C-alpha positions as CSV (number, residue, x, y, z in Angstrom):
1,X,49.6,-2.2,41.2
2,X,46.6,-5.5,39.1
3,X,46.7,-5.1,35.4
4,X,42.6,-3.5,35.6
5,X,44.1,-0.5,38.0
6,X,46.8,-0.1,35.4
7,X,44.7,0.2,32.6
8,X,42.4,2.4,34.0
9,X,45.0,5.1,35.9
10,X,46.4,8.0,34.5
11,X,48.4,8.2,32.2
12,X,48.1,4.6,30.6
13,X,44.3,4.8,31.3
14,X,44.1,7.8,28.6
15,X,41.9,7.7,25.4
16,X,43.0,11.2,23.8
17,X,44.7,14.1,25.0
18,X,43.7,17.6,23.5
19,X,45.5,20.7,23.9
20,X,42.8,23.6,24.1
21,X,43.5,27.4,24.8
22,X,46.8,26.2,26.7
23,X,45.0,23.5,28.7
24,X,45.4,20.3,28.5
25,X,42.5,18.0,28.5
26,X,42.9,13.6,29.1
27,X,40.1,12.1,28.1
28,X,39.8,8.9,30.2
29,X,39.3,5.1,27.9
30,X,38.2,2.7,30.3
31,X,36.6,4.8,32.9
32,X,36.6,7.8,35.0
33,X,39.4,8.9,36.7
34,X,39.4,10.3,40.4
35,X,41.1,12.0,42.6
36,X,44.3,9.5,42.7
37,X,44.6,10.4,39.0
38,X,44.9,14.0,40.1
39,X,47.7,13.7,42.3
40,X,49.6,11.6,39.9
41,X,49.1,14.0,37.2
42,X,50.3,16.9,40.0
43,X,53.4,15.3,40.4
44,X,54.2,15.4,37.1
45,X,52.6,18.8,36.1
46,X,54.7,20.8,39.0
47,X,53.2,24.1,39.2
48,X,50.2,23.5,37.3
49,X,46.9,23.5,38.0
50,X,45.1,19.9,37.5
51,X,41.6,19.5,37.8
52,X,38.9,16.6,37.7
53,X,36.1,17.3,35.4
54,X,32.2,16.6,35.7
55,X,32.8,14.0,33.2
56,X,35.7,12.1,35.2
57,X,38.4,13.6,32.8
58,X,41.2,15.7,33.6
59,X,42.4,19.3,32.5
60,X,46.0,20.6,33.3
61,X,46.0,24.9,33.2
62,X,48.7,26.2,32.9
63,X,50.9,27.6,35.7
64,X,49.6,31.2,37.1
């Protein structure tokens, strides 16, 4: 993995993490997240729904 990829990918590319009504919101620091980041987050949060927002942030919803 290159240094640039390391800085941009989730979770190392997170600028801020917030908990909003039970949903974790990860905002990006150096470029929007993509489906690779969603796949990584799904491994860390099994059973939860991970979504990519239109702004390129990640949302992790509680397990249903």
